NUPAVO-722256 format. One record per residue (C-alpha): residue number from 1; residue in one letter; x, y, z. Coordinates in nm, 3 decimals, m for minus. Last residue first. Example, Ala and Ser with C-alpha at 12.3 -4.5 7.8 and 13.67 -1.06 7.14 Angstrom:
@k->2	r->S	xx->1.367	yy->m0.106	zz->0.714 .
@k->1	r->A	xx->1.230	yy->m0.450	zz->0.780 .
//
This chain:
@k->284	r->X	xx->7.436	yy->17.608	zz->16.295 .
@k->283	r->X	xx->7.367	yy->17.896	zz->16.059 .
@k->282	r->X	xx->7.035	yy->18.065	zz->16.108 .
@k->281	r->X	xx->6.753	yy->17.967	zz->15.873 .
@k->280	r->X	xx->6.709	yy->17.764	zz->15.556 .
@k->279	r->X	xx->6.829	yy->18.037	zz->15.320 .
@k->278	r->X	xx->7.133	yy->18.113	zz->15.532 .
@k->277	r->X	xx->7.205	yy->18.325	zz->15.836 .
@k->276	r->X	xx->7.516	yy->18.447	zz->16.017 .
@k->275	r->X	xx->7.389	yy->18.757	zz->16.191 .
@k->274	r->X	xx->7.582	yy->19.083	zz->16.176 .
@k->273	r->X	xx->7.376	yy->19.216	zz->16.469 .
@k->272	r->X	xx->7.283	yy->19.537	zz->16.286 .
@k->271	r->X	xx->7.268	yy->19.385	zz->15.938 .
@k->270	r->X	xx->7.059	yy->19.082	zz->16.028 .
@k->269	r->X	xx->6.835	yy->19.299	zz->16.245 .
@k->268	r->X	xx->6.782	yy->19.542	zz->15.957 .
@k->267	r->X	xx->6.705	yy->19.261	zz->15.712 .
@k->266	r->X	xx->6.450	yy->19.086	zz->15.930 .
@k->265	r->X	xx->6.104	yy->19.222	zz->15.999 .
@k->264	r->X	xx->6.188	yy->19.590	zz->15.962 .
@k->263	r->X	xx->6.383	yy->19.545	zz->15.639 .
@k->262	r->X	xx->6.136	yy->19.311	zz->15.472 .
@k->261	r->X	xx->5.848	yy->19.541	zz->15.566 .
@k->260	r->X	xx->6.005	yy->19.860	zz->15.430 .
@k->259	r->X	xx->5.814	yy->19.862	zz->15.100 .
@k->258	r->X	xx->5.488	yy->19.872	zz->15.293 .
@k->257	r->X	xx->5.574	yy->20.200	zz->15.471 .
@k->256	r->X	xx->5.268	yy->20.365	zz->15.627 .
@k->255	r->X	xx->4.978	yy->20.123	zz->15.591 .
@k->254	r->X	xx->5.155	yy->19.787	zz->15.566 .
@k->253	r->X	xx->5.406	yy->19.911	zz->15.825 .
@k->252	r->X	xx->5.129	yy->19.989	zz->16.075 .
@k->251	r->X	xx->4.959	yy->19.656	zz->16.009 .
@k->250	r->X	xx->5.284	yy->19.465	zz->16.058 .
@k->249	r->X	xx->5.373	yy->19.654	zz->16.376 .
@k->248	r->X	xx->5.045	yy->19.601	zz->16.558 .
@k->247	r->X	xx->5.008	yy->19.256	zz->16.399 .
@k->246	r->X	xx->5.331	yy->19.133	zz->16.557 .
@k->245	r->X	xx->5.215	yy->19.227	zz->16.905 .
@k->244	r->X	xx->4.871	yy->19.076	zz->16.850 .
@k->243	r->X	xx->5.024	yy->18.754	zz->16.720 .
@k->242	r->X	xx->5.258	yy->18.719	zz->17.019 .
@k->241	r->X	xx->4.959	yy->18.758	zz->17.248 .
@k->240	r->X	xx->4.892	yy->19.077	zz->17.442 .
@k->239	r->X	xx->4.912	yy->19.260	zz->17.775 .
@k->238	r->X	xx->5.118	yy->19.062	zz->18.024 .
@k->237	r->X	xx->5.199	yy->18.823	zz->17.740 .
@k->236	r->X	xx->5.441	yy->19.087	zz->17.605 .
@k->235	r->X	xx->5.693	yy->18.972	zz->17.867 .
@k->234	r->X	xx->5.712	yy->18.635	zz->17.687 .
@k->233	r->X	xx->5.796	yy->18.758	zz->17.427 .
@k->232	r->X	xx->5.945	yy->19.107	zz->17.375 .
@k->231	r->X	xx->5.809	yy->19.076	zz->17.020 .
@k->230	r->X	xx->6.084	yy->19.268	zz->16.842 .
@k->229	r->X	xx->6.058	yy->19.433	zz->16.502 .
@k->228	r->X	xx->6.351	yy->19.634	zz->16.371 .
@k->227	r->X	xx->6.412	yy->19.999	zz->16.285 .
@k->226	r->X	xx->6.729	yy->20.151	zz->16.141 .
@k->225	r->X	xx->6.671	yy->20.135	zz->15.763 .
@k->224	r->X	xx->6.306	yy->20.248	zz->15.776 .
@k->223	r->X	xx->6.388	yy->20.590	zz->15.916 .
@k->222	r->X	xx->6.528	yy->20.664	zz->16.260 .
@k->221	r->X	xx->6.355	yy->20.985	zz->16.373 .
@k->220	r->X	xx->6.052	yy->20.997	zz->16.143 .
@k->219	r->X	xx->5.985	yy->20.625	zz->16.185 .
@k->218	r->X	xx->6.043	yy->20.669	zz->16.559 .
@k->217	r->X	xx->5.789	yy->20.949	zz->16.589 .
@k->216	r->X	xx->5.520	yy->20.786	zz->16.373 .
@k->215	r->X	xx->5.553	yy->20.470	zz->16.582 .
@k->214	r->X	xx->5.488	yy->20.673	zz->16.895 .
@k->213	r->X	xx->5.190	yy->20.851	zz->16.743 .
@k->212	r->X	xx->5.050	yy->20.520	zz->16.610 .
@k->211	r->X	xx->5.068	yy->20.325	zz->16.935 .
@k->210	r->X	xx->4.729	yy->20.409	zz->17.083 .
@k->209	r->X	xx->4.566	yy->20.332	zz->16.746 .
@k->208	r->X	xx->4.630	yy->19.960	zz->16.803 .
@k->207	r->X	xx->4.399	yy->19.970	zz->17.104 .
@k->206	r->X	xx->4.493	yy->19.931	zz->17.469 .
@k->205	r->X	xx->4.234	yy->19.848	zz->17.734 .
@k->204	r->X	xx->4.369	yy->19.557	zz->17.939 .
@k->203	r->X	xx->4.742	yy->19.625	zz->17.965 .
@k->202	r->X	xx->4.704	yy->20.003	zz->17.949 .
@k->201	r->X	xx->5.013	yy->20.091	zz->17.746 .
@k->200	r->X	xx->5.382	yy->20.050	zz->17.836 .
@k->199	r->X	xx->5.344	yy->19.671	zz->17.825 .
@k->198	r->X	xx->5.189	yy->19.689	zz->17.479 .
@k->197	r->X	xx->5.479	yy->19.881	zz->17.327 .
@k->196	r->X	xx->5.770	yy->19.659	zz->17.429 .
@k->195	r->X	xx->5.915	yy->19.631	zz->17.080 .
@k->194	r->X	xx->5.980	yy->19.830	zz->16.765 .
@k->193	r->X	xx->6.353	yy->19.819	zz->16.831 .
@k->192	r->X	xx->6.560	yy->20.128	zz->16.752 .
@k->191	r->X	xx->6.894	yy->20.172	zz->16.572 .
@k->190	r->X	xx->7.183	yy->20.403	zz->16.662 .
@k->189	r->X	xx->7.508	yy->20.452	zz->16.467 .
@k->188	r->X	xx->7.346	yy->20.719	zz->16.248 .
@k->187	r->X	xx->7.297	yy->20.956	zz->16.545 .
@k->186	r->X	xx->7.005	yy->21.182	zz->16.450 .
@k->185	r->X	xx->6.772	yy->20.920	zz->16.594 .
@k->184	r->X	xx->6.870	yy->21.008	zz->16.949 .
@k->183	r->X	xx->6.771	yy->21.371	zz->16.900 .
@k->182	r->X	xx->6.431	yy->21.265	zz->16.766 .
@k->181	r->X	xx->6.392	yy->21.028	zz->17.058 .
@k->180	r->X	xx->6.446	yy->21.329	zz->17.286 .
@k->179	r->X	xx->6.182	yy->21.545	zz->17.120 .
@k->178	r->X	xx->5.936	yy->21.256	zz->17.110 .
@k->177	r->X	xx->5.991	yy->21.178	zz->17.480 .
@k->176	r->X	xx->5.914	yy->21.537	zz->17.582 .
@k->175	r->X	xx->5.596	yy->21.551	zz->17.373 .
@k->174	r->X	xx->5.452	yy->21.201	zz->17.432 .
@k->173	r->X	xx->5.266	yy->21.165	zz->17.761 .
@k->172	r->X	xx->4.974	yy->20.954	zz->17.640 .
@k->171	r->X	xx->4.919	yy->20.830	zz->18.000 .
@k->170	r->X	xx->4.931	yy->20.462	zz->17.904 .
@k->169	r->X	xx->5.187	yy->20.528	zz->17.633 .
@k->168	r->X	xx->5.452	yy->20.665	zz->17.868 .
@k->167	r->X	xx->5.748	yy->20.604	zz->17.637 .
@k->166	r->X	xx->5.966	yy->20.297	zz->17.707 .
@k->165	r->X	xx->6.298	yy->20.388	zz->17.544 .
@k->164	r->X	xx->6.150	yy->20.290	zz->17.204 .
@k->163	r->X	xx->6.136	yy->19.932	zz->17.342 .
@k->162	r->X	xx->6.512	yy->19.877	zz->17.326 .
@k->161	r->X	xx->6.735	yy->20.144	zz->17.176 .
@k->160	r->X	xx->7.007	yy->19.993	zz->16.956 .
@k->159	r->X	xx->7.375	yy->20.088	zz->16.960 .
@k->158	r->X	xx->7.660	yy->20.014	zz->16.717 .
@k->157	r->X	xx->7.989	yy->20.177	zz->16.822 .
@k->156	r->X	xx->8.159	yy->20.393	zz->16.561 .
@k->155	r->X	xx->8.007	yy->20.722	zz->16.684 .
@k->154	r->X	xx->8.110	yy->20.660	zz->17.046 .
@k->153	r->X	xx->8.075	yy->20.992	zz->17.229 .
@k->152	r->X	xx->7.751	yy->21.070	zz->17.046 .
@k->151	r->X	xx->7.603	yy->20.742	zz->17.167 .
@k->150	r->X	xx->7.672	yy->20.834	zz->17.529 .
@k->149	r->X	xx->7.537	yy->21.190	zz->17.506 .
@k->148	r->X	xx->7.206	yy->21.064	zz->17.368 .
@k->147	r->X	xx->7.195	yy->20.797	zz->17.640 .
@k->146	r->X	xx->7.245	yy->21.058	zz->17.912 .
@k->145	r->X	xx->6.958	yy->21.268	zz->17.775 .
@k->144	r->X	xx->6.743	yy->20.953	zz->17.730 .
@k->143	r->X	xx->6.749	yy->20.856	zz->18.097 .
@k->142	r->X	xx->6.420	yy->21.029	zz->18.183 .
@k->141	r->X	xx->6.260	yy->20.844	zz->17.889 .
@k->140	r->X	xx->6.322	yy->20.504	zz->18.054 .
@k->139	r->X	xx->6.620	yy->20.290	zz->17.961 .
@k->138	r->X	xx->6.741	yy->19.966	zz->17.802 .
@k->137	r->X	xx->7.014	yy->20.048	zz->17.549 .
@k->136	r->X	xx->7.132	yy->19.735	zz->17.363 .
@k->135	r->X	xx->7.506	yy->19.742	zz->17.285 .
@k->134	r->X	xx->7.673	yy->19.575	zz->16.985 .
@k->133	r->X	xx->7.979	yy->19.352	zz->17.012 .
@k->132	r->X	xx->8.250	yy->19.325	zz->16.746 .
@k->131	r->X	xx->8.534	yy->19.258	zz->16.990 .
@k->130	r->X	xx->8.715	yy->19.585	zz->16.920 .
@k->129	r->X	xx->8.382	yy->19.766	zz->16.919 .
@k->128	r->X	xx->8.299	yy->19.665	zz->17.276 .
@k->127	r->X	xx->8.598	yy->19.822	zz->17.454 .
@k->126	r->X	xx->8.474	yy->20.182	zz->17.459 .
@k->125	r->X	xx->8.149	yy->20.071	zz->17.621 .
@k->124	r->X	xx->8.347	yy->19.943	zz->17.918 .
@k->123	r->X	xx->8.531	yy->20.272	zz->17.956 .
@k->122	r->X	xx->8.191	yy->20.440	zz->17.936 .
@k->121	r->X	xx->8.083	yy->20.235	zz->18.238 .
@k->120	r->X	xx->8.387	yy->20.320	zz->18.452 .
@k->119	r->X	xx->8.359	yy->20.687	zz->18.361 .
@k->118	r->X	xx->7.988	yy->20.706	zz->18.451 .
@k->117	r->X	xx->7.798	yy->20.832	zz->18.149 .
@k->116	r->X	xx->7.541	yy->20.549	zz->18.130 .
@k->115	r->X	xx->7.460	yy->20.607	zz->18.498 .
@k->114	r->X	xx->7.321	yy->20.951	zz->18.422 .
@k->113	r->X	xx->6.974	yy->20.879	zz->18.563 .
@k->112	r->X	xx->7.142	yy->20.748	zz->18.879 .
@k->111	r->X	xx->6.902	yy->20.505	zz->19.047 .
@k->110	r->X	xx->6.995	yy->20.229	zz->18.798 .
@k->109	r->X	xx->6.693	yy->20.016	zz->18.707 .
@k->108	r->X	xx->6.659	yy->20.152	zz->18.351 .
@k->107	r->X	xx->7.027	yy->20.070	zz->18.298 .
@k->106	r->X	xx->6.951	yy->19.699	zz->18.274 .
@k->105	r->X	xx->7.284	yy->19.630	zz->18.103 .
@k->104	r->X	xx->7.302	yy->19.479	zz->17.755 .
@k->103	r->X	xx->7.554	yy->19.293	zz->17.543 .
@k->102	r->X	xx->7.597	yy->19.205	zz->17.178 .
@k->101	r->X	xx->7.630	yy->18.939	zz->16.910 .
@k->100	r->X	xx->7.699	yy->18.625	zz->17.110 .
@k->99	r->X	xx->7.624	yy->18.366	zz->16.840 .
@k->98	r->X	xx->7.990	yy->18.325	zz->16.746 .
@k->97	r->X	xx->8.098	yy->18.232	zz->17.099 .
@k->96	r->X	xx->8.479	yy->18.276	zz->17.115 .
@k->95	r->X	xx->8.429	yy->18.649	zz->17.184 .
@k->94	r->X	xx->8.302	yy->18.554	zz->17.530 .
@k->93	r->X	xx->8.651	yy->18.480	zz->17.662 .
@k->92	r->X	xx->8.807	yy->18.789	zz->17.503 .
@k->91	r->X	xx->8.531	yy->19.005	zz->17.647 .
@k->90	r->X	xx->8.590	yy->18.852	zz->17.990 .
@k->89	r->X	xx->8.965	yy->18.918	zz->17.979 .
@k->88	r->X	xx->8.907	yy->19.271	zz->17.856 .
@k->87	r->X	xx->8.660	yy->19.333	zz->18.140 .
@k->86	r->X	xx->8.884	yy->19.213	zz->18.424 .
@k->85	r->X	xx->8.866	yy->19.546	zz->18.609 .
@k->84	r->X	xx->8.487	yy->19.502	zz->18.585 .
@k->83	r->X	xx->8.276	yy->19.804	zz->18.487 .
@k->82	r->X	xx->8.127	yy->19.641	zz->18.177 .
@k->81	r->X	xx->8.016	yy->19.331	zz->18.366 .
@k->80	r->X	xx->7.903	yy->19.111	zz->18.078 .
@k->79	r->X	xx->7.539	yy->19.046	zz->17.999 .
@k->78	r->X	xx->7.402	yy->18.876	zz->17.691 .
@k->77	r->X	xx->7.248	yy->18.967	zz->17.359 .
@k->76	r->X	xx->7.229	yy->18.634	zz->17.177 .
@k->75	r->X	xx->7.197	yy->18.553	zz->16.808 .
@k->74	r->X	xx->7.020	yy->18.347	zz->16.544 .
@k->73	r->X	xx->6.818	yy->18.139	zz->16.790 .
@k->72	r->X	xx->6.603	yy->17.923	zz->16.560 .
@k->71	r->X	xx->6.895	yy->17.687	zz->16.501 .
@k->70	r->X	xx->6.856	yy->17.568	zz->16.861 .
@k->69	r->X	xx->7.112	yy->17.363	zz->17.056 .
@k->68	r->X	xx->7.398	yy->17.613	zz->17.049 .
@k->67	r->X	xx->7.151	yy->17.895	zz->17.105 .
@k->66	r->X	xx->7.022	yy->17.732	zz->17.424 .
@k->65	r->X	xx->7.380	yy->17.700	zz->17.548 .
@k->64	r->X	xx->7.445	yy->18.063	zz->17.455 .
@k->63	r->X	xx->7.139	yy->18.169	zz->17.651 .
@k->62	r->X	xx->7.256	yy->17.984	zz->17.963 .
@k->61	r->X	xx->7.611	yy->18.117	zz->17.919 .
@k->60	r->X	xx->7.481	yy->18.474	zz->17.918 .
@k->59	r->X	xx->7.261	yy->18.410	zz->18.221 .
@k->58	r->X	xx->7.555	yy->18.260	zz->18.413 .
@k->57	r->X	xx->7.751	yy->18.571	zz->18.321 .
@k->56	r->X	xx->7.503	yy->18.758	zz->18.537 .
@k->55	r->X	xx->7.254	yy->19.039	zz->18.505 .
@k->54	r->X	xx->6.927	yy->18.859	zz->18.441 .
@k->53	r->X	xx->6.680	yy->18.897	zz->18.153 .
@k->52	r->X	xx->6.934	yy->18.870	zz->17.872 .
@k->51	r->X	xx->6.817	yy->18.890	zz->17.512 .
@k->50	r->X	xx->6.757	yy->18.600	zz->17.271 .
@k->49	r->X	xx->6.752	yy->18.720	zz->16.909 .
@k->48	r->X	xx->6.503	yy->18.527	zz->16.702 .
@k->47	r->X	xx->6.444	yy->18.309	zz->16.398 .
@k->46	r->X	xx->6.213	yy->18.226	zz->16.109 .
@k->45	r->X	xx->5.893	yy->18.415	zz->16.184 .
@k->44	r->X	xx->5.577	yy->18.324	zz->15.994 .
@k->43	r->X	xx->5.348	yy->18.395	zz->16.288 .
@k->42	r->X	xx->5.233	yy->18.043	zz->16.374 .
@k->41	r->X	xx->5.584	yy->17.903	zz->16.326 .
@k->40	r->X	xx->5.744	yy->18.166	zz->16.547 .
@k->39	r->X	xx->5.481	yy->18.116	zz->16.816 .
@k->38	r->X	xx->5.525	yy->17.736	zz->16.816 .
@k->37	r->X	xx->5.903	yy->17.776	zz->16.827 .
@k->36	r->X	xx->5.874	yy->18.003	zz->17.132 .
@k->35	r->X	xx->5.752	yy->17.720	zz->17.355 .
@k->34	r->X	xx->6.029	yy->17.485	zz->17.236 .
@k->33	r->X	xx->6.286	yy->17.759	zz->17.279 .
@k->32	r->X	xx->6.219	yy->17.800	zz->17.653 .
@k->31	r->X	xx->5.985	yy->17.994	zz->17.880 .
@k->30	r->X	xx->5.957	yy->17.842	zz->18.228 .
@k->29	r->X	xx->5.691	yy->17.967	zz->18.465 .
@k->28	r->X	xx->5.598	yy->18.278	zz->18.661 .
@k->27	r->X	xx->5.537	yy->18.502	zz->18.359 .
@k->26	r->X	xx->5.157	yy->18.475	zz->18.366 .
@k->25	r->X	xx->5.166	yy->18.580	zz->18.732 .
@k->24	r->X	xx->5.288	yy->18.930	zz->18.648 .
@k->23	r->X	xx->5.093	yy->19.138	zz->18.899 .
@k->22	r->X	xx->5.261	yy->18.945	zz->19.183 .
@k->21	r->X	xx->5.605	yy->19.066	zz->19.076 .
@k->20	r->X	xx->5.849	yy->18.950	zz->18.808 .
@k->19	r->X	xx->6.140	yy->19.187	zz->18.882 .
@k->18	r->X	xx->6.276	yy->18.925	zz->19.124 .
@k->17	r->X	xx->6.390	yy->18.700	zz->18.843 .
@k->16	r->X	xx->6.685	yy->18.540	zz->19.025 .
@k->15	r->X	xx->6.501	yy->18.480	zz->19.352 .
@k->14	r->X	xx->6.174	yy->18.386	zz->19.184 .
@k->13	r->X	xx->6.344	yy->18.124	zz->18.961 .
@k->12	r->X	xx->6.166	yy->18.051	zz->18.634 .
@k->11	r->X	xx->6.378	yy->17.876	zz->18.377 .
@k->10	r->X	xx->6.423	yy->18.161	zz->18.135 .
@k->9	r->X	xx->6.409	yy->18.273	zz->17.776 .
@k->8	r->X	xx->6.367	yy->18.623	zz->17.637 .
@k->7	r->X	xx->6.270	yy->18.806	zz->17.318 .
@k->6	r->X	xx->6.401	yy->19.084	zz->17.095 .
@k->5	r->X	xx->6.498	yy->19.096	zz->16.729 .
@k->4	r->X	xx->6.228	yy->18.863	zz->16.597 .
@k->3	r->X	xx->6.376	yy->18.785	zz->16.256 .
@k->2	r->X	xx->6.192	yy->18.713	zz->15.931 .
@k->1	r->X	xx->6.432	yy->18.591	zz->15.664 .
//
């Protein structure tokens, strides 16, 4: 199966989605499974992982409701307050939803670059494994040192780095990020999503070659068994179509690691998120 490991849905609400600013007009509308289905069909993708775009349990329940009604949504990465005193109660509640496969916090927006190592947050991370939840790491390169320490503390917890930790592709600032992503990749419990590249590049002038050094680095760091394709649709529309985003990764893999294509476009995501899938698509 071909799995898009990272995309979003929303009913546009400017108050709730305040991160969508005036430069992102293309995103100021609803994006729902029926719109994504056309992209999946056109690009030979079978299913997707829906990832939170708002930090609320309401968002998690919204995605789970969509997943209940759509076989194309194989799993959900939601939001649960990991620093809540009632965390165990909330994890137990959400564990009843089979399609909730993991959680994410928008750590990139935290003013403290070492937020991921706060005692109340690491306590929350320590509870995820018992309930079978993965954790998506959404950060900027400056937060990689804290993330590297976090994943080392929890070697049995499954982590995945979203968007290659957002390297500065537009400015071609690669050396410091590459060293840190290499350190992150040495932790066997950590995967990486090949996603979010076009929005870190020059939105109007990027070329596929711009991404090669960054893809080279993560292939060297994580290897073909811990990488997975993600479109980051609809956010990718700021700089590229779904097809363009997929082609960047598909063409790279065809050139550098053709035997790994099945893993990167599906098998690794199925393994990491422990997806319940069958020959005809995600289980109902």
